[in-house]
DRENPA-3360 file (N, C-alpha, C; in nm, 2 decimals, always signed):
BEGIN
1 = MRQKTFHI = -7.82/-1.06/-9.44/-7.92/-1.16/-9.42/-7.89/-1.28/-9.51 ~ -7.87/-1.40/-9.44/-7.84/-1.52/-9.52/-7.97/-1.59/-9.56 ~ -7.99/-1.59/-9.69/-8.11/-1.66/-9.74/-8.09/-1.69/-9.89 ~ -8.16/-1.79/-9.94/-8.16/-1.83/-10.08/-8.30/-1.86/-10.12 ~ -8.34/-1.80/-10.24/-8.47/-1.82/-10.29/-8.47/-1.91/-10.40 ~ -8.57/-2.00/-10.40/-8.59/-2.10/-10.51/-8.73/-2.07/-10.57 ~ -8.74/-2.09/-10.70/-8.87/-2.07/-10.77/-8.92/-2.20/-10.82 ~ -9.05/-2.23/-10.79/-9.11/-2.35/-10.84/-9.24/-2.32/-10.90;
9 = KFMGDDWK = -9.29/-2.41/-10.98/-9.43/-2.40/-11.03/-9.51/-2.50/-10.95 ~ -9.62/-2.45/-10.88/-9.70/-2.54/-10.80/-9.84/-2.51/-10.82 ~ -9.92/-2.61/-10.86/-10.06/-2.59/-10.89/-10.08/-2.48/-11.00 ~ -9.99/-2.48/-11.09/-10.00/-2.38/-11.20/-9.95/-2.24/-11.17 ~ -9.91/-2.22/-11.05/-9.87/-2.08/-11.01/-9.72/-2.08/-10.98 ~ -9.66/-1.96/-10.98/-9.52/-1.94/-10.94/-9.51/-1.92/-10.79 ~ -9.43/-2.00/-10.73/-9.41/-1.99/-10.58/-9.27/-1.96/-10.56 ~ -9.24/-1.89/-10.45/-9.10/-1.87/-10.40/-9.09/-1.95/-10.27;
17 = LILQSDAA = -8.98/-2.03/-10.27/-8.94/-2.10/-10.15/-8.82/-2.04/-10.09 ~ -8.82/-1.98/-9.97/-8.71/-1.90/-9.92/-8.65/-1.97/-9.80 ~ -8.53/-2.01/-9.82/-8.45/-2.08/-9.72/-8.37/-1.97/-9.64 ~ -8.38/-1.97/-9.51/-8.32/-1.86/-9.43/-8.24/-1.91/-9.31 ~ -8.13/-1.84/-9.28/-8.06/-1.87/-9.16/-8.16/-1.84/-9.04 ~ -8.13/-1.89/-8.92/-8.21/-1.86/-8.80/-8.23/-1.71/-8.78 ~ -8.12/-1.63/-8.79/-8.13/-1.49/-8.77/-8.22/-1.42/-8.88 ~ -8.20/-1.46/-9.00/-8.28/-1.40/-9.11/-8.43/-1.44/-9.09;
25 = FSRSHPEP = -8.46/-1.56/-9.05/-8.59/-1.61/-9.03/-8.66/-1.53/-8.92 ~ -8.59/-1.51/-8.81/-8.64/-1.43/-8.70/-8.67/-1.29/-8.73 ~ -8.58/-1.23/-8.81/-8.60/-1.09/-8.86/-8.72/-1.08/-8.95 ~ -8.73/-1.18/-9.04/-8.84/-1.17/-9.14/-8.98/-1.20/-9.07 ~ -8.98/-1.27/-8.96/-9.10/-1.31/-8.89/-9.09/-1.28/-8.74 ~ -9.09/-1.15/-8.71/-9.08/-1.11/-8.56/-9.20/-1.14/-8.47 ~ -9.31/-1.18/-8.53/-9.43/-1.20/-8.46/-9.41/-1.31/-8.35 ~ -9.46/-1.29/-8.23/-9.44/-1.39/-8.12/-9.49/-1.53/-8.16;
33 = ESADATAL = -9.59/-1.54/-8.24/-9.65/-1.67/-8.28/-9.55/-1.74/-8.38 ~ -9.46/-1.67/-8.43/-9.36/-1.73/-8.53/-9.23/-1.77/-8.47 ~ -9.21/-1.73/-8.34/-9.09/-1.75/-8.27/-9.04/-1.90/-8.28 ~ -9.13/-1.99/-8.27/-9.09/-2.14/-8.27/-9.11/-2.20/-8.40 ~ -9.16/-2.13/-8.50/-9.19/-2.19/-8.63/-9.06/-2.24/-8.70 ~ -9.08/-2.35/-8.77/-8.97/-2.40/-8.85/-8.99/-2.37/-9.00 ~ -9.11/-2.34/-9.03/-9.15/-2.30/-9.17/-9.28/-2.23/-9.17 ~ -9.30/-2.14/-9.26/-9.43/-2.07/-9.27/-9.47/-2.06/-9.42;
41 = TDFSAKKI = -9.60/-2.07/-9.44/-9.66/-2.05/-9.58/-9.75/-1.93/-9.58 ~ -9.73/-1.85/-9.68/-9.82/-1.74/-9.71/-9.89/-1.76/-9.84 ~ -10.01/-1.81/-9.84/-10.08/-1.85/-9.96/-10.10/-1.73/-10.05 ~ -10.14/-1.62/-10.00/-10.17/-1.51/-10.09/-10.05/-1.45/-10.16 ~ -9.93/-1.46/-10.09/-9.81/-1.41/-10.15/-9.74/-1.52/-10.23 ~ -9.79/-1.65/-10.22/-9.73/-1.76/-10.29/-9.58/-1.78/-10.25 ~ -9.56/-1.77/-10.11/-9.42/-1.79/-10.06/-9.42/-1.89/-9.94 ~ -9.32/-1.96/-9.93/-9.29/-2.05/-9.82/-9.15/-2.02/-9.77;
49 = WFRASEFT = -9.14/-1.99/-9.64/-9.01/-1.97/-9.57/-8.98/-2.09/-9.49 ~ -8.85/-2.13/-9.50/-8.80/-2.24/-9.42/-8.68/-2.20/-9.34 ~ -8.68/-2.24/-9.22/-8.56/-2.22/-9.13/-8.46/-2.32/-9.16 ~ -8.34/-2.28/-9.21/-8.24/-2.37/-9.26/-8.19/-2.47/-9.15 ~ -8.19/-2.43/-9.03/-8.14/-2.52/-8.92/-8.24/-2.63/-8.89 ~ -8.37/-2.62/-8.94/-8.47/-2.72/-8.91/-8.52/-2.78/-9.04 ~ -8.45/-2.76/-9.15/-8.50/-2.80/-9.29/-8.50/-2.95/-9.30 ~ -8.62/-3.01/-9.32/-8.63/-3.15/-9.34/-8.73/-3.18/-9.44;
57 = LYHVIHEL = -8.73/-3.30/-9.49/-8.84/-3.35/-9.59/-8.97/-3.33/-9.53 ~ -8.99/-3.36/-9.40/-9.12/-3.35/-9.33/-9.17/-3.21/-9.35 ~ -9.09/-3.11/-9.33/-9.13/-2.97/-9.34/-9.17/-2.93/-9.48 ~ -9.10/-2.98/-9.58/-9.14/-2.95/-9.72/-9.28/-3.01/-9.74 ~ -9.30/-3.14/-9.71/-9.43/-3.21/-9.73/-9.54/-3.13/-9.66 ~ -9.51/-3.09/-9.53/-9.61/-3.02/-9.45/-9.65/-2.89/-9.51 ~ -9.55/-2.81/-9.55/-9.58/-2.68/-9.60/-9.65/-2.68/-9.74 ~ -9.62/-2.78/-9.82/-9.68/-2.80/-9.95/-9.83/-2.84/-9.93;
65 = IHARFGYN = -9.86/-2.91/-9.82/-10.00/-2.94/-9.79/-10.07/-2.81/-9.76 ~ -10.01/-2.72/-9.68/-10.08/-2.59/-9.65/-10.10/-2.52/-9.78 ~ -10.00/-2.52/-9.87/-10.01/-2.45/-9.99/-10.12/-2.51/-10.08 ~ -10.12/-2.64/-10.09/-10.23/-2.71/-10.17/-10.37/-2.68/-10.12 ~ -10.39/-2.69/-9.99/-10.52/-2.67/-9.94/-10.56/-2.53/-9.94 ~ -10.47/-2.43/-9.95/-10.51/-2.29/-9.97/-10.59/-2.27/-10.10 ~ -10.57/-2.36/-10.20/-10.64/-2.34/-10.32/-10.79/-2.38/-10.30 ~ -10.82/-2.45/-10.20/-10.96/-2.49/-10.17/-11.02/-2.40/-10.07;
73 = CLDEASLS = -10.95/-2.30/-10.02/-11.00/-2.20/-9.92/-11.04/-2.28/-9.79 ~ -10.97/-2.38/-9.76/-11.01/-2.46/-9.64/-10.97/-2.39/-9.51 ~ -10.88/-2.29/-9.52/-10.85/-2.22/-9.40/-10.96/-2.13/-9.36 ~ -11.06/-2.10/-9.45/-11.17/-2.01/-9.42/-11.30/-2.09/-9.40 ~ -11.30/-2.22/-9.42/-11.42/-2.30/-9.41/-11.43/-2.35/-9.26 ~ -11.56/-2.37/-9.22/-11.59/-2.42/-9.09/-11.63/-2.57/-9.11 ~ -11.52/-2.65/-9.11/-11.54/-2.79/-9.13/-11.52/-2.87/-9.01 ~ -11.59/-2.98/-8.99/-11.57/-3.07/-8.88/-11.44/-3.15/-8.90;
81 = HDQMEEIF = -11.40/-3.21/-8.79/-11.28/-3.30/-8.80/-11.30/-3.41/-8.90 ~ -11.42/-3.47/-8.90/-11.45/-3.58/-8.99/-11.44/-3.53/-9.14 ~ -11.49/-3.41/-9.16/-11.49/-3.35/-9.30/-11.35/-3.32/-9.34 ~ -11.27/-3.27/-9.26/-11.13/-3.24/-9.29/-11.05/-3.37/-9.31 ~ -11.08/-3.47/-9.23/-11.01/-3.60/-9.25/-11.05/-3.66/-9.38 ~ -11.17/-3.65/-9.42/-11.21/-3.71/-9.55/-11.15/-3.63/-9.67 ~ -11.14/-3.50/-9.66/-11.08/-3.42/-9.76/-10.93/-3.46/-9.77 ~ -10.86/-3.47/-9.66/-10.72/-3.50/-9.66/-10.70/-3.65/-9.72;
89 = AKYMGEHG = -10.78/-3.74/-9.67/-10.77/-3.88/-9.72/-10.79/-3.89/-9.87 ~ -10.89/-3.81/-9.92/-10.92/-3.81/-10.06/-10.80/-3.75/-10.14 ~ -10.75/-3.64/-10.09/-10.63/-3.58/-10.15/-10.51/-3.68/-10.16 ~ -10.48/-3.74/-10.04/-10.37/-3.83/-10.04/-10.39/-3.95/-10.13 ~ -10.51/-4.00/-10.13/-10.54/-4.12/-10.22/-10.53/-4.08/-10.37 ~ -10.56/-3.96/-10.40/-10.56/-3.92/-10.55/-10.43/-3.86/-10.59 ~ -10.36/-3.79/-10.49/-10.24/-3.71/-10.53/-10.12/-3.73/-10.44 ~ -10.13/-3.82/-10.34/-10.03/-3.84/-10.25/-9.89/-3.88/-10.31;
97 = ESHLKTSK = -9.89/-3.97/-10.40/-9.77/-4.01/-10.46/-9.70/-3.89/-10.54 ~ -9.78/-3.81/-10.61/-9.73/-3.69/-10.68/-9.68/-3.59/-10.58 ~ -9.75/-3.57/-10.47/-9.71/-3.47/-10.36/-9.58/-3.51/-10.30 ~ -9.56/-3.64/-10.27/-9.44/-3.68/-10.22/-9.32/-3.67/-10.32 ~ -9.35/-3.70/-10.44/-9.24/-3.69/-10.54/-9.20/-3.54/-10.56 ~ -9.29/-3.45/-10.56/-9.26/-3.31/-10.57/-9.19/-3.26/-10.45 ~ -9.23/-3.31/-10.33/-9.17/-3.27/-10.20/-9.02/-3.32/-10.20 ~ -9.00/-3.44/-10.24/-8.87/-3.50/-10.24/-8.77/-3.43/-10.33;
105 = GIFRKMAS = -8.83/-3.39/-10.45/-8.75/-3.31/-10.55/-8.71/-3.18/-10.49 ~ -8.80/-3.11/-10.43/-8.77/-2.98/-10.36/-8.66/-3.00/-10.25 ~ -8.68/-3.10/-10.17/-8.59/-3.12/-10.06/-8.45/-3.15/-10.11 ~ -8.44/-3.23/-10.22/-8.30/-3.26/-10.27/-8.24/-3.13/-10.33 ~ -8.32/-3.05/-10.39/-8.27/-2.92/-10.45/-8.22/-2.82/-10.34 ~ -8.29/-2.82/-10.23/-8.26/-2.72/-10.12/-8.17/-2.77/-10.01 ~ -8.16/-2.90/-9.99/-8.09/-2.95/-9.87/-7.95/-2.91/-9.85 ~ -7.87/-2.92/-9.96/-7.73/-2.88/-9.95/-7.71/-2.73/-9.92;
113 = HAEKMVG = -7.80/-2.65/-9.96/-7.80/-2.51/-9.93/-7.83/-2.49/-9.78 ~ -7.92/-2.56/-9.73/-7.95/-2.55/-9.59/-7.83/-2.59/-9.50 ~ -7.77/-2.70/-9.54/-7.65/-2.75/-9.47/-7.54/-2.64/-9.47 ~ -7.52/-2.57/-9.58/-7.42/-2.47/-9.59/-7.45/-2.35/-9.50 ~ -7.58/-2.32/-9.49/-7.62/-2.21/-9.40/-7.60/-2.24/-9.26 ~ -7.62/-2.36/-9.22/-7.61/-2.40/-9.08/-7.46/-2.43/-9.04 ~ -7.39/-2.49/-9.13/-7.25/-2.53/-9.10/-7.16/-2.43/-9.12;
% end
């Protein structure tokens, strides 16, 4: 299984970012709903898996948003579109620059490993 695990501190917690080859990603996530996934976040396990062949800055930013909003239990809340939009806008206004800086740092750290797995 080709994979590399990175450890980060995010929101005060230890998270594992797992970069996997396509074969390893498919074996780790055999569920039909995961077949086309490029990345997956498991908030309770504090893990994010990335498919190396699809690894981009966009996916790092995207998955960290899932991780961040997990701290607010938003996946379990029944919020309207307008409420979610307001929460996201407030988050980006207050923390967007920091979120992008963190995401870019993670991307730079992992990108060369993704290229090696694919190439």
